[in-house]
C-alpha positions in Angstrom: 46.0 128.2 77.3 45.7 127.0 80.9 44.1 123.8 79.7 46.9 123.2 77.2 49.6 123.8 79.9 47.8 121.4 82.4 47.6 118.7 79.7 51.3 119.0 78.9 52.2 118.7 82.6 50.0 115.6 83.0 51.4 114.0 79.8 55.0 114.8 81.0 54.3 113.3 84.4 52.7 110.2 82.9 55.6 109.7 80.6 58.1 110.0 83.4 56.3 107.6 85.6 56.7 104.8 83.0 60.5 105.3 82.5 62.9 103.5 84.9 65.1 105.9 86.8 68.9 105.3 87.0 68.7 106.2 90.7 65.6 104.2 91.6 66.1 100.8 93.3 65.3 97.6 91.4 61.8 96.4 91.7 62.9 93.3 93.7 64.9 95.2 96.4 63.5 95.9 99.8 64.6 98.5 102.3 66.5 95.8 104.2 68.6 95.0 101.2 69.6 98.6 100.6 71.1 98.9 104.1 74.4 97.5 105.1 74.1 94.1 106.8 76.0 93.1 109.9 79.0 90.8 109.4 78.4 87.1 109.0 81.8 86.3 110.7 81.8 84.7 114.1 83.1 86.7 117.0 86.1 84.4 117.2 87.1 85.2 113.6 86.7 88.9 114.2 88.8 88.8 117.3 91.4 86.8 115.5 91.6 89.4 112.7 91.8 92.2 115.2 94.5 90.5 117.3 96.5 89.7 114.2 96.2 93.3 113.0 97.5 94.6 116.3 100.4 92.1 116.3 101.2 93.1 112.7 101.3 96.8 113.5 103.2 96.1 116.7 105.8 94.2 114.8 106.1 97.1 112.4 106.5 99.6 115.2 109.2 97.3 116.8 111.0 97.1 113.4 110.8 100.9 113.0 112.3 101.5 116.4 115.2 99.2 115.5 115.7 100.7 112.0 118.7 102.9 111.3 118.9 104.9 108.2 121.7 103.7 105.9 121.1 105.8 102.8 119.1 103.2 100.8 115.9 103.8 98.8 113.0 104.2 101.3 110.7 102.1 99.1 112.9 99.1 99.2 113.5 99.5 102.9 109.8 99.7 103.4 109.3 96.5 101.5 111.9 94.7 103.5 110.5 95.8 106.8 107.0 94.7 105.8 108.2 91.3 104.6 109.7 90.6 108.1 106.3 91.2 109.7 104.2 89.4 107.2 103.8 86.1 109.2 101.7 88.0 111.7 98.9 88.2 109.2 98.7 84.5 108.6 96.1 83.8 111.3 93.7 86.1 109.5 93.9 84.0 106.4 93.4 80.8 108.4 90.4 82.2 110.4 88.7 83.5 107.3 89.2 80.2 105.5 87.7 78.4 108.4 84.6 80.7 108.2 84.3 80.0 104.5 85.1 83.6 103.4 85.7 83.9 99.7 89.5 84.0 99.1 89.2 87.2 97.0 87.7 89.0 100.0 90.4 87.7 102.2 93.1 88.9 99.8 91.4 92.3 99.6 91.3 92.6 103.4 95.0 91.6 103.7 96.0 93.9 100.9 94.2 96.8 102.7 96.1 96.0 105.9 99.4 95.9 103.9 98.7 99.2 102.2 97.9 100.9 105.5 101.2 99.5 106.9 103.2 100.5 103.9 101.9 104.1 104.0 102.8 104.3 107.7 106.3 102.8 107.3 107.1 104.9 104.2 106.0 108.1 105.9 108.2 107.3 108.9 111.2 106.2 106.8 111.0 109.4 104.7 110.9 111.4 107.9 114.0 109.6 109.2 115.7 110.2 105.8 114.9 113.9 106.0 116.3 114.2 109.5 119.5 112.4 108.5 119.9 114.8 105.5 119.2 117.8 107.6 121.7 116.8 110.2 124.3 116.2 107.4 123.6 119.7 105.9 123.8 121.3 109.3 127.0 119.7 110.2 128.8 120.8 107.0 
């Protein structure tokens, strides 16, 4: 009985060794390929992207400070506010193009920045709207 059990274990292990695993790396990959690589962008392009991001969010903060709630839909107001600050992201597109970055990656990066900004603006505008409505309800 022991012998039969040992043979089954050996056969099972031998069969599993020949099957490719879904979680195993491909035969051609090395440990270096599995780890994230450093950016291929130059320091100048990285600095341009960071500076443009700071200017973009600075513009958004400036527009939010100037904003006065007028009772409109906060989604449309958010879109209008973001559109006014959009030119601040143009240097990123230019720097990435100069570095030879794939336009799809550039669009994805800029979309990520816009989504971050839209969430931030929408959250602030909804808070302003809530304050306005609370003040109206308290004053009645």
